[in-house]
N, C-alpha and C positions, 0 to 999 in steps of 0.2 A: 395684394395684399390687406387683409381688414386695416381696421381703425383702432390702435387702439388707444382708447377711454383713463385717463386717469383714474382711482383705489382713491374713492378718500369715504369714503365707511364700508360696513363690513356687508354689507347687499353687496357691495362693487364689488370685495379682496373672493369672496366664498366662486363665482362665476369667471373670474382672473387665475384661483390656483389651474381653473380645473380645464380651462384654456392654456398656461402655462404646463400640463402636465401631455395634454394633450400633443402637441409641440412638438415635448421631450419626450414623446412614444415615440414618436415620425421618424421611419430609418434614413430616408435618404429628403431632405424637406430646402424647400425652393430661395434665392434667395430672397426674396420678398415673406416668405415662413420666416426666415434665418433673424431678416429685420425684425418683425412684429415679438420674433421669441427675448431676438436681447430689449426690447421698448417696454414689453410686457412686465418683461424678469426688474427690468426700474419701478416701472411704477406700482408695482407688486414690494419692493427693497423700500421705498421707500413710506408708502403710506406704512408699511411694519420699525418703521421708529419715530413714526411719528403718534402711532399706537400703543406701541410697548418697547414707551422712554432705556436711558440706559440709564439704570439706579442708580442714586448716591457715593462713593465712592469708600470705601469702608475705612477707617478714621485707627486701625491695626494695622494693615493695607500700605495707609499714604507713610503711617510711620517708622513705619519697616522698607519701606518708594527709598522716605529719604533716610535710613541712616542709612541704605546701598549704596546713596547719593553721593554721602556728603565719606564715607565710609570711618564710620560713627558706629565704638562699639557703647557696648549698657556703660561702662565707667562715664568713656565720655556725656550719657541721655541723662547720665543718673539725677544729674540739678534739680532736671526738670521733671520725675519724677518721686523727690524727697526720696530716695535711699535705692541702690543695684540690685534689692531684690524687688521691687515695686519693679520697674523695669518688667523685670523673666511674668511676675503679676502677671502683668498689665498684658504684653504680647503673647500670653499665655491665653487669656482668656480667666484668667480663674481673679483676676479686679477692675474693674471699672474703672473707667478714668476720667480724673475729677476737675470741678471745675475748674483748681487750683491747677493742674499740667498740663488741660489743654490751652491755659493764658501763656504757661512758662513758655508750652512745646510751638505755639500760635507764635510769639517774643523772639521766641532762642532757633528753635530752625525754622521758619514760618511755614509752616503746615497752614493750609487757609482751617481758621475757625468754626467755618462753617461744616467742613470736614469732617472738622475734630471734635463737631459738637454730632454730626452722624443727619443735619439736617438742611437741607442744598439753600443759599440764600441767609443764616440765621446768624446771630454775627451776642459776640460773647457781652454778659450780664456788664455793665462799668462797677468796677475793684468798690468798693464801699467800707467807707470805717470801721465799721463794724464790727463788733470783735466777735464771729461768730462761733467761736468757741465760749462764752459763756451766759450761751442757751442751754439750759437742765432740758436738752437734748430727752436722755435717755430714761427721763422721768417725763417726761415729752412721750414717750417711742408707747412705756407705761400706759400712758394714759388714754392711749390710743387717738390722738390730733395728731401725731406721725406715725405714716407706714415704715414697720420696723423691717431695716434692711442689713446684707450687707456689711461689715467697714464700716460700720456707722461713722466713727471719728474722722474720714474720709469727705465723707458726706455729707461733713453739717451745715454745709456751703450752700449745698444745693436745696436743705431738705428745708434750712428754716426760708432760706428766700420764697419758695412754692408757698411755704407754709401765712407766711407776712403777705407775697404778695392776694394770695386768696384770698385772706382777711379782711386787708386794706386794699388792696386794688393796688396796688404801689411793694417793693421789701424796703422805702425809703414812708413808711405810713406814720411813721412813729413821732415825723417834726410838730405833729397839733400836739403834741400829749402837754397837759394839762404842772408845772412841777410847780413845784412850794407845800404852801402853807400844807393842807391835808395828807400826802403824802413823806411815808415813813422813810428822812434821810439814811437811816438801816437797809430801804431796801433795797434786791438790785436790783437795778432799771431791765438786764433782759429778762431776768421773770417776771417783771409786773409787764415788760412788752408782748410776753407769749398768755399772757396772765390776759389779757385783754386786746389782745390779736384772736384769739379762741373763742372768748365772746363773743364778735367778729362774726366770725364763720358759723360758728350756733345758728343764730340770726339770720343769715345771710341762706340758711336756708330752714325756716321755719316761711309757711306759709303770709301772700299777703293779706295786713291787714284789711278787718273790716271799715273802719274809720283810719281818716290822716289828721293828724295833730297836728291840733295852730292851737298858739297856744294864746293869741290876741285874741279868737271866740273861747275859751272859756278863764274862767275867773283861776286864778293858780289857790288863792289862799283858801275859796269855797273847794274846789277838789280835793286839797292838803285832807281840807276837814272833813270832807264827804265821805273820803277812805280811812281816816284815825278812826272815826265813828264806827267806820266799820271789824276793829279792833274789839269790839264789846260782844261780836256774834260768835261763839261756838267756834266754826269756818269761816273766821275774820281773812286772817292768809290770802284762802286758796280766793277772798267774796272783792279782794283789794286788788289780787293781780288779776279776775273776771274784767272789773272797774277800768282796770287801769287800759286794760285793750280794746275796749268797749272804747276810752279816744282819744288810741290813736296809736301805744308807748307797751311794745314789749317788754315782756321782765322773764328775765333769768339768771338759777341758780350755779354757778360755780365753784367747785371746790379751789381752796386758793395753792396758792403754788409754796411750797417751802422760799423763806425770803422776803414773800409779798409786805407781809402785816399791812392788810385792806379786807377791810370789808364789804365792800364793796362804790359801786362805780358809777356812772352816766356818761351815756357818751352816744351819735349818732351811728346806725348799721346803714349801711350802703345802699339801701333805699330811701333813707333820710327820716326813716324812722325812729324815737326817739328807745333809749334804747337803757334801764337797769339791771347792772347785773347786783347779787351778793352773794356771797363767798360761805353766807355765814358759818361766818370762824369759830361766834360766842351762839352756842343753837340757846338762845335768848326770846322770851318775845320781846322785854322791854330795849335789847340790843333790835333786833329785825323789824320793828315799828320806829325805830330812831331815825336807824336807817333808810325803812323806805326811805324814810318820808321826804330825809334829806336830797335824797340822788332825787326823787321827784322832786322837791327843790332845785334845784338843778337846773335839770326838767326846764322847766316853768322860765328860770330867770336867768340863765346862763349857756343855756345850747349853742341858741343863738346870737349870740353878743359878738365874736366873732373873724367880721369882718375881711377877711385876706390875708387869712392865719392856718386857712381850714376850723374843718370842724374842731369842737376841742371834745380832751376822754379828762374826763374829774375824778381822779381815785381815789379814794381814802380809806384813811383807816382812823379811825373814830374816837382810839386809845389815848390817840396824841391832845382828847379834847381842843375846846376853843385857841384856833388861837388869837396873839393877840396883836397888839400894830406891827405892819409890814407891807406890800407890795397889793396889790389889786387885786394880786389870787387869797392875799387873808380874810381881804375885805369878800370875796366872792364867799365866800366859809362863812364866817360867821353871817353873811343875809341867808346860808341856808338855813346853818343853823337856825335862826329863825323862826324862818317862816317856817320851815318845821314843829318850832319848839310852838309855836302858839295855835299851831293846830293841831296840835296834840294835846295839852293845854289851853285852853283863851288866858291870857291875860291877869282877864277878873278874878280869872277861880282863883288860881294860882294861887294871887298878888295877899290872899285873903286868909293863902293855910301858911302858916308854923311850921315850917320842918325841923324846928330843933325837940318840938311838941310830936313827935309824929308817932302814932303805933295805927297797929294792923289796920284795927277800923277805919282810925277817920281815913286813915289809905284808900279802904273798897267803899269810903265815903265820900272821896272825893270825885272815886274815878267815875264813882255812879252818876254821878253830878256830872261828870265831864262826857258823860257818856264814850267811856277808853277803855276800858277792859285794865285792870289793876297793876298791871304791870308795869304801867307806861308814866303810874302817879309814881310806885315803890323804885321805880331805876330813875325818877329823876331824882325822886329824894333820897338817895343814896348816891350819886350827882353836886348832888349840891353839899351835904353832909362828906362827899372826899369817905364816909361809912362804907364800903361794900361788903361789908360779911353783916349786914343792914337787911334786915326783910328780906334774907333770900327763898324764903320758902312763896315771895310773892312775889317772882321778876320772872316767873312763867318757864326756866331753867327742863331744856330738853322738850319743848311741847314745840319747834320750828319745825323740826325733819321727818316729824314724818308727816307737813303737809305736800314738805320737797324732798322726797324723801332719795334725789337719783339728781347729776347735775342734766339740768336741761333747759329748753322754753318753757315756760310753765304760759295753759291758758285759764290757768283761772275752777 
């Protein structure tokens, strides 16, 4: 009798099949040949089981089997699907299982979660207190943040969980938000979360920066003053962004969502690089430069002061004005305002300027002396006077968007 060797590889498999065919073709096999045939068949079968593992059970087949086993009707399992019609739609392949359905079928029918999910060894994500229905999913789909899918109402949890995990590394990444001070109380927190998450996702798709930001090695006040001076140049916004990137700071533009009421935010990208995101809600140069420097001030002063709290995200509605006395968040906003204001208009120059006697010529003259764009002085005067009709021709209305016509990361 020939020695039957184990079939371990494809190289062993083909000769073994040829030998098996030869043995099967014999009209009269000897006892030794019969033993060889049986042993060879077992070796081949063992190899085929290893090389071609049985696929995971189909989730729908598993549901049907469990219903047959327990003699359950569509009406009996309807609560697990959200209605009898959905039972038929799922079982007939017209509607996908949702996470909510999977949880219910696992809990009430005892079907293993990994079978229902269609991924061997997978487990259900933890239930969350997050109200998935409050995320502006339809708007997020329209803007290309989420994929367009059928039965979107059923799939909100899956879509938003995946979106947040992609942005923050976890669907609970919003725990690090800084609340208060410059966040409008009228803002929808779910819309704000979505906006910040999309900013993070956009940053994650950016190429690596040439420099690593280190606030300890850069004089923040001097850096902001350098950026402010760029406002006086015709292509100042573009040069400012290029200067930020050279220092290891990303910049992006992302239009605001309804009910977010925000002008900008400062946060850290997943790779640790600071990120300044502006919505350009108001297309004016004075608003652009103050928002930009305010967020840069947060980068230098506050992004690394949250030991044990995760990476903070500062969201700012500049129309709220400077916060008064309050908690530490209000103090941080006042610090950012002061740093940005001093960089845009050095205190020694501003203190000599009489806002009550301001004219267009005097505004332009002070701007020239401060080496900044006149819109910055005009915006400061309007703010101090509380009169936003004055000097409207000087604030650079409609002059920002041409530099940043689309949402995206800008290299300058």
